[in-house]
C-alpha positions in Angstrom: -19.5 -11.9 -1.3 -18.9 -12.7 -5.0 -17.2 -16.0 -5.7 -15.7 -17.1 -9.0 -15.2 -20.9 -9.5 -13.1 -22.5 -12.3 -14.5 -25.9 -13.3 -18.0 -27.1 -13.4 -17.4 -30.8 -12.8 -18.9 -32.6 -9.8 -16.9 -30.6 -7.3 -17.3 -27.2 -9.0 -21.0 -27.5 -9.5 -21.6 -28.7 -6.0 -19.4 -25.9 -4.7 -21.3 -23.3 -6.7 -24.7 -24.5 -5.4 -23.5 -24.3 -1.8 -22.1 -20.8 -2.3 -25.4 -19.7 -3.7 -27.2 -21.5 -0.9 -25.3 -19.4 1.6 -26.6 -16.2 -0.1 -23.5 -15.2 -2.1 -23.3 -14.4 -5.8 -21.3 -16.9 -7.9 -19.9 -17.2 -11.4 -18.7 -20.6 -12.8 -16.1 -20.9 -15.6 -15.7 -24.0 -17.8 -14.2 -24.6 -21.3 -17.0 -27.1 -22.1 -20.5 -25.5 -22.2 -22.0 -28.9 -21.7 -20.5 -28.9 -18.2 -23.1 -26.3 -17.1 -25.8 -29.0 -17.4 -24.7 -30.1 -14.0 -26.3 -27.0 -12.6 -30.0 -27.1 -12.0 -32.4 -24.6 -13.7 -32.8 -22.9 -10.4 -29.1 -21.8 -10.4 -29.0 -18.0 -10.8 -25.3 -17.5 -11.0 -23.2 -16.5 -14.0 -22.0 -19.2 -16.4 -18.9 -18.3 -18.5 -17.5 -20.5 -21.2 -13.7 -20.0 -21.5 -10.2 -20.7 -20.1 -9.8 -19.9 -16.4 -6.6 -18.0 -16.7 -7.8 -15.8 -19.6 -8.1 -12.2 -18.5 -11.3 -11.5 -20.5 -12.9 -14.7 -19.3 -12.2 -13.8 -15.7 -13.4 -10.2 -16.1 -16.7 -11.6 -17.6 -17.0 -13.8 -14.5 -16.7 -10.7 -12.3 -13.2 -11.3 -11.0 -12.6 -7.6 -10.5 -15.2 -7.5 -7.8 -14.6 -11.1 -6.5 -13.9 -11.8 -2.9 -12.9 -15.4 -3.5 -11.7 -17.6 -6.3 -11.6 -21.4 -6.4 -9.8 -23.5 -9.1 -11.3 -27.0 -9.2 -11.0 -28.0 -12.8 -9.5 -31.4 -13.8 -6.1 -29.9 -14.7 -3.4 -29.1 -12.1 -1.7 -26.6 -14.4 -4.9 -24.7 -15.2 -5.8 -24.6 -11.6 -2.6 -23.2 -10.3 -2.1 -20.7 -13.1 -5.7 -19.4 -12.7 -5.2 -19.2 -9.0 -2.0 -17.1 -9.4 -3.7 -14.8 -12.0 -6.6 -14.3 -9.7 -4.4 -13.4 -6.7 -1.5 -11.6 -8.4 -3.2 -9.8 -11.3 -6.6 -9.1 -9.7 -5.7 -9.0 -6.1 -8.2 -11.6 -4.9 -7.3 -12.4 -1.3 -9.2 -15.7 -0.8 -7.8 -18.1 -3.4 -7.6 -21.9 -3.3 -6.6 -24.5 -5.9 -7.3 -28.2 -6.2 -4.2 -30.2 -7.0 -4.0 -33.9 -7.8 -0.2 -34.2 -7.6 0.7 -34.0 -3.8 4.3 -33.1 -4.7 3.1 -30.0 -6.6 0.7 -29.2 -3.8 3.5 -28.9 -1.3 5.5 -26.6 -3.6 2.6 -24.3 -4.1 1.7 -24.2 -0.4 5.3 -23.1 0.3 4.7 -20.3 -2.2 1.7 -19.2 -0.2 -1.0 -20.6 -2.6 -3.5 -22.6 -0.5 -4.2 -25.9 -2.2 -6.4 -29.0 -1.6 -4.3 -32.0 -2.6 -7.1 -34.4 -3.7 -5.0 -37.6 -3.8 -3.3 -36.8 -0.4 -6.6 -35.9 1.3 -8.3 -39.1 0.0 -5.3 -41.2 1.1 -5.3 -39.7 4.6 -9.0 -40.1 5.1 -8.9 -43.8 4.0 -5.8 -44.5 6.0 -7.3 -43.0 9.1 -10.2 -45.5 8.8 -8.0 -48.5 7.9 -5.3 -47.9 10.5 -6.6 -46.1 13.6 -3.0 -45.7 14.9 -1.8 -43.9 11.7 -0.8 -40.3 12.2 -2.6 -38.5 9.3 -3.1 -34.8 9.5 -6.6 -33.2 9.5 -4.9 -29.9 8.7 -1.5 -28.7 7.8 -0.1 -25.2 7.7 1.0 -24.1 4.2 4.6 -24.1 5.4 4.3 -27.8 6.2 5.8 -27.4 9.6 2.6 -27.5 11.8 -0.1 -30.1 11.6 -3.3 -30.9 13.4 -4.2 -34.6 14.0 -7.0 -36.4 15.8 -6.2 -39.0 18.5 -8.2 -41.1 21.0 -6.4 -40.8 24.3 -5.5 -43.8 26.4 -8.0 -44.7 29.1 -5.3 -43.8 31.6 -5.9 -40.1 30.8 -9.7 -40.3 31.7 -10.5 -38.0 34.5 -7.3 -35.9 34.1 -7.1 -32.3 32.8 -6.5 -31.8 29.1 -3.8 -29.4 30.1 -1.8 -32.3 31.5 -1.8 -33.9 28.1 -0.6 -30.7 26.5 2.3 -30.5 29.0 3.3 -34.1 28.7 3.1 -34.3 24.9 4.2 -30.8 24.1 1.0 -30.1 22.0 -2.0 -27.8 22.0 -5.5 -29.5 22.2 -7.4 -27.2 19.8 -10.7 -29.1 20.1 -12.3 -32.0 21.7 -15.0 -34.1 20.0 -17.4 -35.4 22.7 -20.6 -37.3 21.9 -20.5 -35.9 18.4 -20.2 -32.3 19.5 -17.1 -30.1 19.4 -15.8 -28.0 22.3 -12.8 -25.8 22.9 -11.1 -27.1 26.1 -10.6 -24.8 29.1 -8.1 -25.2 31.9 -10.5 -27.2 33.9 -11.7 -29.5 31.1 -11.2 -33.2 32.0 -10.7 -36.0 29.6 -13.8 -38.3 29.3 -14.2 -41.8 28.0 -14.8 -41.7 24.2 -13.2 -38.2 23.7 -11.4 -37.5 20.5 -8.6 -34.9 20.8 -7.6 -32.7 17.9 -4.0 -31.8 18.7 -1.8 -29.2 17.1 2.0 -30.0 17.0 5.1 -29.5 15.0 5.2 -32.0 12.1 8.5 -33.4 13.2 7.0 -34.2 16.6 3.6 -35.3 15.6 4.3 -39.1 15.7 6.0 -38.8 19.1 3.2 -36.7 20.5 0.5 -39.1 19.2 2.2 -42.0 20.9 2.3 -40.2 24.2 -1.4 -39.4 24.1 -2.3 -43.0 23.1 -0.2 -44.3 26.0 -1.1 -44.2 29.7 0.5 -41.3 31.7 3.9 -41.8 33.2 3.8 -42.9 36.8 3.9 -39.8 39.0 2.8 -37.6 36.2 
């Protein structure tokens, strides 16, 4: 793959190094040539000084043969405009933009532009650690209608099939974290002490489903 990255800040430079580490070619764009100092001498990718939504700059970075494009500069407007140019003008299928304003992120997600809302992601990660009972999504569909959250089931569910939780809460258990490992549950998978369930549900029912899983099963269930 060839990946083009806009922004050579802490995120952009780290992303470029990881892409290269995985054996792919990479080009990094930044308006400030000093920003490329974040890349070590061993970096073999292309460094392009320019504006991320400028056609000539993108072409110099290899956008015409790019398989993926990431906008991770410090400006929301630059990131979203560049992402749209990469996708709509050059036909790059895998495009993602970092957005600081969560309200903007929701708008662009609805337009089909995958975004990483930095402030929202950081908020949710911290909230999860401060308030274990808080319902904060690990993942959300770009439509905003479906989310995946993690929940520790009540001890009343221990020894019962995961499928019973799915039926009772109206969710899908996409993954179970057990002793640090992840597994995809099967029909016979039983809940064990210490399990963390990663459940997928409609956003409007996420809080209700979360409460059901955290509570003991209903008598007779």
